[in-house]
Biotite code that builds the C-alpha atoms (Angstrom):
import biotite.structure as struc

atoms = struc.array([
    struc.Atom([61.929, 124.966, 62.417], chain_id="A", res_id=1, res_name="MET", atom_name="CA", element="C"),
    struc.Atom([65.608, 125.015, 61.108], chain_id="A", res_id=2, res_name="LYS", atom_name="CA", element="C"),
    struc.Atom([68.025, 127.774, 62.256], chain_id="A", res_id=3, res_name="LYS", atom_name="CA", element="C"),
    struc.Atom([70.028, 129.276, 59.329], chain_id="A", res_id=4, res_name="LEU", atom_name="CA", element="C"),
    struc.Atom([73.384, 131.276, 59.255], chain_id="A", res_id=5, res_name="ALA", atom_name="CA", element="C"),
    struc.Atom([73.494, 133.169, 56.454], chain_id="A", res_id=6, res_name="LEU", atom_name="CA", element="C"),
    struc.Atom([77.607, 134.332, 55.426], chain_id="A", res_id=7, res_name="LEU", atom_name="CA", element="C"),
    struc.Atom([77.383, 137.501, 52.942], chain_id="A", res_id=8, res_name="VAL", atom_name="CA", element="C"),
    struc.Atom([80.025, 139.847, 51.387], chain_id="A", res_id=9, res_name="SER", atom_name="CA", element="C"),
    struc.Atom([78.184, 142.201, 49.361], chain_id="A", res_id=10, res_name="GLY", atom_name="CA", element="C"),
    struc.Atom([74.599, 143.423, 48.555], chain_id="A", res_id=11, res_name="SER", atom_name="CA", element="C"),
    struc.Atom([72.501, 140.394, 49.946], chain_id="A", res_id=12, res_name="GLY", atom_name="CA", element="C"),
    struc.Atom([70.007, 140.295, 47.210], chain_id="A", res_id=13, res_name="THR", atom_name="CA", element="C"),
    struc.Atom([70.334, 136.047, 47.570], chain_id="A", res_id=14, res_name="ASN", atom_name="CA", element="C"),
    struc.Atom([70.122, 136.696, 51.388], chain_id="A", res_id=15, res_name="MET", atom_name="CA", element="C"),
    struc.Atom([66.814, 138.578, 50.717], chain_id="A", res_id=16, res_name="GLN", atom_name="CA", element="C"),
    struc.Atom([65.214, 135.936, 48.302], chain_id="A", res_id=17, res_name="ALA", atom_name="CA", element="C"),
    struc.Atom([65.936, 133.780, 51.437], chain_id="A", res_id=18, res_name="ILE", atom_name="CA", element="C"),
    struc.Atom([64.233, 136.434, 54.013], chain_id="A", res_id=19, res_name="MET", atom_name="CA", element="C"),
    struc.Atom([61.260, 136.732, 51.855], chain_id="A", res_id=20, res_name="ASP", atom_name="CA", element="C"),
    struc.Atom([60.907, 132.816, 51.605], chain_id="A", res_id=21, res_name="ALA", atom_name="CA", element="C"),
    struc.Atom([61.117, 132.579, 55.302], chain_id="A", res_id=22, res_name="CYS", atom_name="CA", element="C"),
    struc.Atom([58.703, 135.358, 55.935], chain_id="A", res_id=23, res_name="ALA", atom_name="CA", element="C"),
    struc.Atom([56.116, 134.067, 53.910], chain_id="A", res_id=24, res_name="SER", atom_name="CA", element="C"),
    struc.Atom([56.318, 130.528, 54.769], chain_id="A", res_id=25, res_name="GLY", atom_name="CA", element="C"),
    struc.Atom([57.852, 129.234, 51.610], chain_id="A", res_id=26, res_name="GLU", atom_name="CA", element="C"),
    struc.Atom([61.186, 128.055, 53.757], chain_id="A", res_id=27, res_name="ILE", atom_name="CA", element="C"),
    struc.Atom([60.105, 126.206, 57.222], chain_id="A", res_id=28, res_name="ASP", atom_name="CA", element="C"),
    struc.Atom([63.228, 128.329, 58.476], chain_id="A", res_id=29, res_name="GLY", atom_name="CA", element="C"),
    struc.Atom([64.570, 131.295, 60.130], chain_id="A", res_id=30, res_name="ARG", atom_name="CA", element="C"),
    struc.Atom([67.772, 133.278, 59.559], chain_id="A", res_id=31, res_name="ILE", atom_name="CA", element="C"),
    struc.Atom([69.612, 133.260, 63.366], chain_id="A", res_id=32, res_name="ALA", atom_name="CA", element="C"),
    struc.Atom([72.586, 135.109, 62.572], chain_id="A", res_id=33, res_name="VAL", atom_name="CA", element="C"),
    struc.Atom([74.209, 136.570, 59.168], chain_id="A", res_id=34, res_name="VAL", atom_name="CA", element="C"),
    struc.Atom([78.061, 137.315, 59.288], chain_id="A", res_id=35, res_name="ILE", atom_name="CA", element="C"),
    struc.Atom([79.511, 139.675, 57.006], chain_id="A", res_id=36, res_name="SER", atom_name="CA", element="C"),
    struc.Atom([83.160, 139.365, 55.796], chain_id="A", res_id=37, res_name="SER", atom_name="CA", element="C"),
    struc.Atom([83.319, 143.081, 54.649], chain_id="A", res_id=38, res_name="ASN", atom_name="CA", element="C"),
    struc.Atom([81.976, 146.236, 56.891], chain_id="A", res_id=39, res_name="HIS", atom_name="CA", element="C"),
    struc.Atom([80.263, 147.733, 53.906], chain_id="A", res_id=40, res_name="GLU", atom_name="CA", element="C"),
    struc.Atom([78.048, 145.018, 52.871], chain_id="A", res_id=41, res_name="ALA", atom_name="CA", element="C"),
    struc.Atom([74.741, 146.315, 52.085], chain_id="A", res_id=42, res_name="TYR", atom_name="CA", element="C"),
    struc.Atom([73.858, 142.714, 53.515], chain_id="A", res_id=43, res_name="ALA", atom_name="CA", element="C"),
    struc.Atom([74.026, 144.020, 56.982], chain_id="A", res_id=44, res_name="LEU", atom_name="CA", element="C"),
    struc.Atom([71.591, 146.988, 56.335], chain_id="A", res_id=45, res_name="VAL", atom_name="CA", element="C"),
    struc.Atom([69.330, 144.339, 55.361], chain_id="A", res_id=46, res_name="ARG", atom_name="CA", element="C"),
    struc.Atom([69.709, 142.231, 58.306], chain_id="A", res_id=47, res_name="ALA", atom_name="CA", element="C"),
    struc.Atom([69.554, 145.558, 60.270], chain_id="A", res_id=48, res_name="GLU", atom_name="CA", element="C"),
    struc.Atom([66.341, 146.401, 58.891], chain_id="A", res_id=49, res_name="GLY", atom_name="CA", element="C"),
    struc.Atom([64.824, 142.665, 59.639], chain_id="A", res_id=50, res_name="ALA", atom_name="CA", element="C"),
    struc.Atom([66.153, 142.661, 63.358], chain_id="A", res_id=51, res_name="LYS", atom_name="CA", element="C"),
    struc.Atom([68.295, 139.689, 62.499], chain_id="A", res_id=52, res_name="ILE", atom_name="CA", element="C"),
    struc.Atom([71.866, 139.563, 64.654], chain_id="A", res_id=53, res_name="PRO", atom_name="CA", element="C"),
    struc.Atom([74.818, 140.352, 62.352], chain_id="A", res_id=54, res_name="ASN", atom_name="CA", element="C"),
    struc.Atom([78.527, 140.207, 62.758], chain_id="A", res_id=55, res_name="TYR", atom_name="CA", element="C"),
    struc.Atom([81.397, 141.783, 60.846], chain_id="A", res_id=56, res_name="VAL", atom_name="CA", element="C"),
    struc.Atom([84.248, 139.193, 60.688], chain_id="A", res_id=57, res_name="CYS", atom_name="CA", element="C"),
    struc.Atom([86.637, 140.788, 58.495], chain_id="A", res_id=58, res_name="CYS", atom_name="CA", element="C"),
    struc.Atom([90.420, 139.579, 57.768], chain_id="A", res_id=59, res_name="LYS", atom_name="CA", element="C"),
    struc.Atom([91.999, 142.994, 58.499], chain_id="A", res_id=60, res_name="LYS", atom_name="CA", element="C"),
    struc.Atom([90.229, 142.608, 61.998], chain_id="A", res_id=61, res_name="ASP", atom_name="CA", element="C"),
    struc.Atom([91.860, 140.138, 63.394], chain_id="A", res_id=62, res_name="TYR", atom_name="CA", element="C"),
    struc.Atom([95.646, 138.932, 63.837], chain_id="A", res_id=63, res_name="PRO", atom_name="CA", element="C"),
    struc.Atom([95.332, 136.023, 61.454], chain_id="A", res_id=64, res_name="SER", atom_name="CA", element="C"),
    struc.Atom([93.016, 134.442, 59.035], chain_id="A", res_id=65, res_name="THR", atom_name="CA", element="C"),
    struc.Atom([92.652, 131.636, 61.107], chain_id="A", res_id=66, res_name="GLU", atom_name="CA", element="C"),
    struc.Atom([91.469, 133.666, 63.909], chain_id="A", res_id=67, res_name="ALA", atom_name="CA", element="C"),
    struc.Atom([88.939, 135.455, 61.620], chain_id="A", res_id=68, res_name="ARG", atom_name="CA", element="C"),
    struc.Atom([87.862, 131.762, 61.032], chain_id="A", res_id=69, res_name="ASP", atom_name="CA", element="C"),
    struc.Atom([87.453, 130.862, 64.552], chain_id="A", res_id=70, res_name="ARG", atom_name="CA", element="C"),
    struc.Atom([85.357, 134.017, 65.104], chain_id="A", res_id=71, res_name="ALA", atom_name="CA", element="C"),
    struc.Atom([83.081, 132.772, 62.640], chain_id="A", res_id=72, res_name="ILE", atom_name="CA", element="C"),
    struc.Atom([82.860, 129.242, 64.128], chain_id="A", res_id=73, res_name="LEU", atom_name="CA", element="C"),
    struc.Atom([81.848, 130.398, 67.687], chain_id="A", res_id=74, res_name="ASP", atom_name="CA", element="C"),
    struc.Atom([79.457, 132.471, 66.183], chain_id="A", res_id=75, res_name="LEU", atom_name="CA", element="C"),
    struc.Atom([77.934, 129.878, 64.267], chain_id="A", res_id=76, res_name="LEU", atom_name="CA", element="C"),
    struc.Atom([77.945, 127.679, 67.853], chain_id="A", res_id=77, res_name="LYS", atom_name="CA", element="C"),
    struc.Atom([76.662, 130.408, 69.600], chain_id="A", res_id=78, res_name="ARG", atom_name="CA", element="C"),
    struc.Atom([73.365, 130.318, 67.513], chain_id="A", res_id=79, res_name="TYR", atom_name="CA", element="C"),
    struc.Atom([73.570, 126.831, 67.402], chain_id="A", res_id=80, res_name="ASP", atom_name="CA", element="C"),
    struc.Atom([72.678, 126.771, 63.532], chain_id="A", res_id=81, res_name="VAL", atom_name="CA", element="C"),
    struc.Atom([71.226, 124.014, 61.659], chain_id="A", res_id=82, res_name="ASP", atom_name="CA", element="C"),
    struc.Atom([72.442, 124.952, 58.423], chain_id="A", res_id=83, res_name="TYR", atom_name="CA", element="C"),
    struc.Atom([75.431, 127.439, 56.787], chain_id="A", res_id=84, res_name="VAL", atom_name="CA", element="C"),
    struc.Atom([74.345, 129.300, 53.836], chain_id="A", res_id=85, res_name="ILE", atom_name="CA", element="C"),
    struc.Atom([77.186, 130.936, 52.048], chain_id="A", res_id=86, res_name="LEU", atom_name="CA", element="C"),
    struc.Atom([74.794, 134.002, 50.345], chain_id="A", res_id=87, res_name="ALA", atom_name="CA", element="C"),
    struc.Atom([77.521, 135.707, 47.895], chain_id="A", res_id=88, res_name="GLY", atom_name="CA", element="C"),
    struc.Atom([80.087, 135.322, 50.725], chain_id="A", res_id=89, res_name="TYR", atom_name="CA", element="C"),
    struc.Atom([83.366, 135.904, 49.081], chain_id="A", res_id=90, res_name="LEU", atom_name="CA", element="C"),
    struc.Atom([85.592, 133.632, 50.954], chain_id="A", res_id=91, res_name="GLY", atom_name="CA", element="C"),
    struc.Atom([86.904, 129.887, 51.420], chain_id="A", res_id=92, res_name="ILE", atom_name="CA", element="C"),
    struc.Atom([86.104, 128.525, 54.446], chain_id="A", res_id=93, res_name="LEU", atom_name="CA", element="C"),
    struc.Atom([88.665, 126.369, 56.019], chain_id="A", res_id=94, res_name="PRO", atom_name="CA", element="C"),
    struc.Atom([88.475, 122.495, 56.811], chain_id="A", res_id=95, res_name="GLU", atom_name="CA", element="C"),
    struc.Atom([87.743, 123.204, 60.615], chain_id="A", res_id=96, res_name="PHE", atom_name="CA", element="C"),
    struc.Atom([84.329, 124.929, 59.972], chain_id="A", res_id=97, res_name="ILE", atom_name="CA", element="C"),
    struc.Atom([83.635, 122.418, 57.022], chain_id="A", res_id=98, res_name="ILE", atom_name="CA", element="C"),
    struc.Atom([84.082, 119.535, 59.381], chain_id="A", res_id=99, res_name="ASP", atom_name="CA", element="C"),
    struc.Atom([81.779, 121.055, 62.519], chain_id="A", res_id=100, res_name="ALA", atom_name="CA", element="C"),
    struc.Atom([78.941, 120.818, 59.792], chain_id="A", res_id=101, res_name="TYR", atom_name="CA", element="C"),
    struc.Atom([79.311, 118.452, 57.247], chain_id="A", res_id=102, res_name="PRO", atom_name="CA", element="C"),
    struc.Atom([76.863, 118.291, 54.485], chain_id="A", res_id=103, res_name="ASN", atom_name="CA", element="C"),
    struc.Atom([75.289, 121.513, 56.410], chain_id="A", res_id=104, res_name="ARG", atom_name="CA", element="C"),
    struc.Atom([77.005, 123.960, 54.285], chain_id="A", res_id=105, res_name="ILE", atom_name="CA", element="C"),
    struc.Atom([75.374, 125.492, 50.704], chain_id="A", res_id=106, res_name="VAL", atom_name="CA", element="C"),
    struc.Atom([77.007, 127.729, 48.428], chain_id="A", res_id=107, res_name="ASN", atom_name="CA", element="C"),
    struc.Atom([75.577, 128.435, 44.882], chain_id="A", res_id=108, res_name="ILE", atom_name="CA", element="C"),
    struc.Atom([78.035, 128.702, 41.987], chain_id="A", res_id=109, res_name="HIS", atom_name="CA", element="C"),
    struc.Atom([77.334, 130.712, 39.107], chain_id="A", res_id=110, res_name="PRO", atom_name="CA", element="C"),
    struc.Atom([78.242, 128.428, 36.319], chain_id="A", res_id=111, res_name="ALA", atom_name="CA", element="C"),
    struc.Atom([77.671, 124.686, 35.543], chain_id="A", res_id=112, res_name="LEU", atom_name="CA", element="C"),
    struc.Atom([80.071, 123.115, 38.281], chain_id="A", res_id=113, res_name="LEU", atom_name="CA", element="C"),
    struc.Atom([82.660, 121.328, 37.202], chain_id="A", res_id=114, res_name="PRO", atom_name="CA", element="C"),
    struc.Atom([83.157, 123.908, 34.792], chain_id="A", res_id=115, res_name="LYS", atom_name="CA", element="C"),
    struc.Atom([84.554, 126.942, 35.908], chain_id="A", res_id=116, res_name="PHE", atom_name="CA", element="C"),
    struc.Atom([84.823, 126.169, 39.410], chain_id="A", res_id=117, res_name="GLY", atom_name="CA", element="C"),
    struc.Atom([87.877, 126.412, 41.454], chain_id="A", res_id=118, res_name="GLY", atom_name="CA", element="C"),
    struc.Atom([90.240, 128.908, 43.246], chain_id="A", res_id=119, res_name="LYS", atom_name="CA", element="C"),
    struc.Atom([90.434, 131.670, 40.792], chain_id="A", res_id=120, res_name="ASN", atom_name="CA", element="C"),
    struc.Atom([86.285, 131.402, 39.690], chain_id="A", res_id=121, res_name="TYR", atom_name="CA", element="C"),
    struc.Atom([84.190, 133.866, 41.886], chain_id="A", res_id=122, res_name="TYR", atom_name="CA", element="C"),
    struc.Atom([82.077, 136.594, 40.985], chain_id="A", res_id=123, res_name="GLY", atom_name="CA", element="C"),
    struc.Atom([82.013, 138.474, 37.418], chain_id="A", res_id=124, res_name="ILE", atom_name="CA", element="C"),
    struc.Atom([85.374, 136.371, 37.064], chain_id="A", res_id=125, res_name="ARG", atom_name="CA", element="C"),
    struc.Atom([83.208, 133.492, 36.137], chain_id="A", res_id=126, res_name="VAL", atom_name="CA", element="C"),
    struc.Atom([81.013, 134.869, 33.592], chain_id="A", res_id=127, res_name="HIS", atom_name="CA", element="C"),
    struc.Atom([83.930, 136.506, 31.595], chain_id="A", res_id=128, res_name="LYS", atom_name="CA", element="C"),
    struc.Atom([85.458, 133.070, 31.646], chain_id="A", res_id=129, res_name="ALA", atom_name="CA", element="C"),
    struc.Atom([82.533, 131.457, 30.416], chain_id="A", res_id=130, res_name="VAL", atom_name="CA", element="C"),
    struc.Atom([82.209, 134.017, 27.301], chain_id="A", res_id=131, res_name="ILE", atom_name="CA", element="C"),
    struc.Atom([85.715, 134.142, 26.249], chain_id="A", res_id=132, res_name="GLU", atom_name="CA", element="C"),
    struc.Atom([85.576, 130.144, 26.138], chain_id="A", res_id=133, res_name="ALA", atom_name="CA", element="C"),
    struc.Atom([82.893, 130.474, 24.030], chain_id="A", res_id=134, res_name="GLY", atom_name="CA", element="C"),
    struc.Atom([80.293, 128.463, 25.850], chain_id="A", res_id=135, res_name="GLU", atom_name="CA", element="C"),
    struc.Atom([76.815, 128.007, 24.979], chain_id="A", res_id=136, res_name="LYS", atom_name="CA", element="C"),
    struc.Atom([75.092, 127.600, 28.308], chain_id="A", res_id=137, res_name="GLU", atom_name="CA", element="C"),
    struc.Atom([75.781, 128.648, 31.551], chain_id="A", res_id=138, res_name="SER", atom_name="CA", element="C"),
    struc.Atom([74.065, 128.420, 34.770], chain_id="A", res_id=139, res_name="GLY", atom_name="CA", element="C"),
    struc.Atom([74.485, 127.981, 38.433], chain_id="A", res_id=140, res_name="ALA", atom_name="CA", element="C"),
    struc.Atom([75.231, 124.855, 40.653], chain_id="A", res_id=141, res_name="THR", atom_name="CA", element="C"),
    struc.Atom([74.159, 124.965, 44.452], chain_id="A", res_id=142, res_name="ALA", atom_name="CA", element="C"),
    struc.Atom([76.136, 122.342, 46.236], chain_id="A", res_id=143, res_name="HIS", atom_name="CA", element="C"),
    struc.Atom([77.326, 121.342, 49.372], chain_id="A", res_id=144, res_name="PHE", atom_name="CA", element="C"),
    struc.Atom([80.758, 122.389, 50.618], chain_id="A", res_id=145, res_name="VAL", atom_name="CA", element="C"),
    struc.Atom([83.706, 120.625, 51.044], chain_id="A", res_id=146, res_name="SER", atom_name="CA", element="C"),
    struc.Atom([87.362, 121.073, 51.787], chain_id="A", res_id=147, res_name="ALA", atom_name="CA", element="C"),
    struc.Atom([88.016, 120.955, 47.508], chain_id="A", res_id=148, res_name="ALA", atom_name="CA", element="C"),
    struc.Atom([86.937, 124.372, 46.379], chain_id="A", res_id=149, res_name="ILE", atom_name="CA", element="C"),
    struc.Atom([83.567, 123.978, 44.377], chain_id="A", res_id=150, res_name="ASP", atom_name="CA", element="C"),
    struc.Atom([84.110, 120.248, 44.715], chain_id="A", res_id=151, res_name="GLY", atom_name="CA", element="C"),
    struc.Atom([81.327, 119.412, 47.216], chain_id="A", res_id=152, res_name="GLY", atom_name="CA", element="C"),
    struc.Atom([78.200, 116.861, 46.179], chain_id="A", res_id=153, res_name="PRO", atom_name="CA", element="C"),
    struc.Atom([76.387, 118.553, 43.464], chain_id="A", res_id=154, res_name="ILE", atom_name="CA", element="C"),
    struc.Atom([72.509, 119.396, 44.794], chain_id="A", res_id=155, res_name="ILE", atom_name="CA", element="C"),
    struc.Atom([71.052, 121.087, 41.927], chain_id="A", res_id=156, res_name="ARG", atom_name="CA", element="C"),
    struc.Atom([72.172, 122.840, 38.908], chain_id="A", res_id=157, res_name="GLN", atom_name="CA", element="C"),
    struc.Atom([69.999, 124.447, 35.842], chain_id="A", res_id=158, res_name="GLN", atom_name="CA", element="C"),
    struc.Atom([71.125, 125.960, 32.923], chain_id="A", res_id=159, res_name="LYS", atom_name="CA", element="C"),
    struc.Atom([70.221, 128.991, 30.517], chain_id="A", res_id=160, res_name="LEU", atom_name="CA", element="C"),
    struc.Atom([71.381, 130.373, 27.432], chain_id="A", res_id=161, res_name="THR", atom_name="CA", element="C"),
    struc.Atom([74.994, 132.464, 26.559], chain_id="A", res_id=162, res_name="VAL", atom_name="CA", element="C"),
    struc.Atom([73.595, 134.969, 24.051], chain_id="A", res_id=163, res_name="TYR", atom_name="CA", element="C"),
    struc.Atom([75.943, 136.015, 21.406], chain_id="A", res_id=164, res_name="LYS", atom_name="CA", element="C"),
    struc.Atom([77.044, 139.918, 22.344], chain_id="A", res_id=165, res_name="GLY", atom_name="CA", element="C"),
    struc.Atom([76.617, 138.906, 25.995], chain_id="A", res_id=166, res_name="ASP", atom_name="CA", element="C"),
    struc.Atom([78.936, 140.900, 28.454], chain_id="A", res_id=167, res_name="LYS", atom_name="CA", element="C"),
    struc.Atom([79.682, 139.491, 31.548], chain_id="A", res_id=168, res_name="PRO", atom_name="CA", element="C"),
    struc.Atom([77.560, 141.826, 33.434], chain_id="A", res_id=169, res_name="GLU", atom_name="CA", element="C"),
    struc.Atom([74.696, 140.611, 31.309], chain_id="A", res_id=170, res_name="ASP", atom_name="CA", element="C"),
    struc.Atom([75.336, 137.037, 31.953], chain_id="A", res_id=171, res_name="LEU", atom_name="CA", element="C"),
    struc.Atom([75.479, 137.486, 35.845], chain_id="A", res_id=172, res_name="GLN", atom_name="CA", element="C"),
    struc.Atom([72.299, 139.158, 35.964], chain_id="A", res_id=173, res_name="LYS", atom_name="CA", element="C"),
    struc.Atom([70.512, 136.817, 34.193], chain_id="A", res_id=174, res_name="ARG", atom_name="CA", element="C"),
    struc.Atom([71.900, 134.048, 35.845], chain_id="A", res_id=175, res_name="ILE", atom_name="CA", element="C"),
    struc.Atom([71.166, 135.649, 39.779], chain_id="A", res_id=176, res_name="LEU", atom_name="CA", element="C"),
    struc.Atom([67.520, 136.766, 38.574], chain_id="A", res_id=177, res_name="ASN", atom_name="CA", element="C"),
    struc.Atom([66.799, 133.391, 36.611], chain_id="A", res_id=178, res_name="GLN", atom_name="CA", element="C"),
    struc.Atom([68.639, 130.770, 38.466], chain_id="A", res_id=179, res_name="ILE", atom_name="CA", element="C"),
    struc.Atom([70.656, 131.901, 41.635], chain_id="A", res_id=180, res_name="GLU", atom_name="CA", element="C"),
    struc.Atom([67.630, 133.169, 43.691], chain_id="A", res_id=181, res_name="HIS", atom_name="CA", element="C"),
    struc.Atom([65.061, 131.020, 43.010], chain_id="A", res_id=182, res_name="PRO", atom_name="CA", element="C"),
    struc.Atom([67.647, 127.360, 43.132], chain_id="A", res_id=183, res_name="MET", atom_name="CA", element="C"),
    struc.Atom([68.788, 128.410, 46.751], chain_id="A", res_id=184, res_name="LEU", atom_name="CA", element="C"),
    struc.Atom([65.447, 129.170, 48.147], chain_id="A", res_id=185, res_name="VAL", atom_name="CA", element="C"),
    struc.Atom([63.926, 125.782, 46.849], chain_id="A", res_id=186, res_name="SER", atom_name="CA", element="C"),
    struc.Atom([67.595, 123.882, 47.862], chain_id="A", res_id=187, res_name="VAL", atom_name="CA", element="C"),
    struc.Atom([66.763, 125.421, 51.338], chain_id="A", res_id=188, res_name="ILE", atom_name="CA", element="C"),
    struc.Atom([62.962, 124.728, 51.746], chain_id="A", res_id=189, res_name="LYS", atom_name="CA", element="C"),
    struc.Atom([63.987, 121.274, 50.943], chain_id="A", res_id=190, res_name="ASP", atom_name="CA", element="C"),
    struc.Atom([66.791, 121.293, 53.395], chain_id="A", res_id=191, res_name="LEU", atom_name="CA", element="C"),
    struc.Atom([64.611, 122.220, 56.087], chain_id="A", res_id=192, res_name="CYS", atom_name="CA", element="C"),
    struc.Atom([61.973, 120.110, 55.134], chain_id="A", res_id=193, res_name="ASP", atom_name="CA", element="C"),
    struc.Atom([64.380, 116.982, 55.703], chain_id="A", res_id=194, res_name="GLY", atom_name="CA", element="C"),
    struc.Atom([64.359, 116.069, 52.046], chain_id="A", res_id=195, res_name="LYS", atom_name="CA", element="C"),
    struc.Atom([68.286, 116.467, 51.367], chain_id="A", res_id=196, res_name="ILE", atom_name="CA", element="C"),
    struc.Atom([70.722, 113.672, 52.405], chain_id="A", res_id=197, res_name="SER", atom_name="CA", element="C"),
    struc.Atom([74.007, 112.367, 51.482], chain_id="A", res_id=198, res_name="VAL", atom_name="CA", element="C"),
    struc.Atom([74.313, 109.016, 50.651], chain_id="A", res_id=199, res_name="VAL", atom_name="CA", element="C"),
    struc.Atom([77.976, 107.766, 49.538], chain_id="A", res_id=200, res_name="ASP", atom_name="CA", element="C"),
    struc.Atom([79.198, 111.002, 48.251], chain_id="A", res_id=201, res_name="GLY", atom_name="CA", element="C"),
    struc.Atom([75.987, 111.605, 45.985], chain_id="A", res_id=202, res_name="LYS", atom_name="CA", element="C"),
    struc.Atom([72.811, 113.471, 46.761], chain_id="A", res_id=203, res_name="VAL", atom_name="CA", element="C"),
    struc.Atom([69.693, 112.264, 47.463], chain_id="A", res_id=204, res_name="VAL", atom_name="CA", element="C"),
    struc.Atom([66.387, 114.233, 47.201], chain_id="A", res_id=205, res_name="ILE", atom_name="CA", element="C"),
    struc.Atom([63.238, 112.227, 48.257], chain_id="A", res_id=206, res_name="LYS", atom_name="CA", element="C"),
    struc.Atom([60.147, 113.320, 46.492], chain_id="A", res_id=207, res_name="ASP", atom_name="CA", element="C"),
])
């Protein structure tokens, strides 16, 4: 059974989907630790309710961003995690964390990368940009994290239609519920089952 670390910042709906899949046995893994960048994140309440060890590593509580990130790395090592899952984490991981877990950190981005990815594309901003660009389709992308923001090897993508009259909030909700939750669960399931590897910078998934 693989040990997962979940990095969170908000309500924790992706985290809840993972918790449910672990509890049902769909994912052959367990959440060993939850780390939040935000003291007010409802994800912490979910973690407490499930008796999962949880911590807050907020930038304002540390003398520097690097000190905060070092604290995160210390927790990941303390809990000896196999995979790190960015479940709605609003932060950019430094290279020293990425290097410590090569091809073992997974993010889900609410757009069809490489479109609408990078430093300024996060949260509702992504969906606003998609609608303003007149895109007919959007979706989500699960990928490994690399030093390039939203630029790591793509594991899985799925599309849906952008409807005329969609507001950013409408698109966000639809992608989250229809694509992000099930996609993240399926990717973590395959990781824990040893079906995903990276060969020459490309993701290979065994049948």
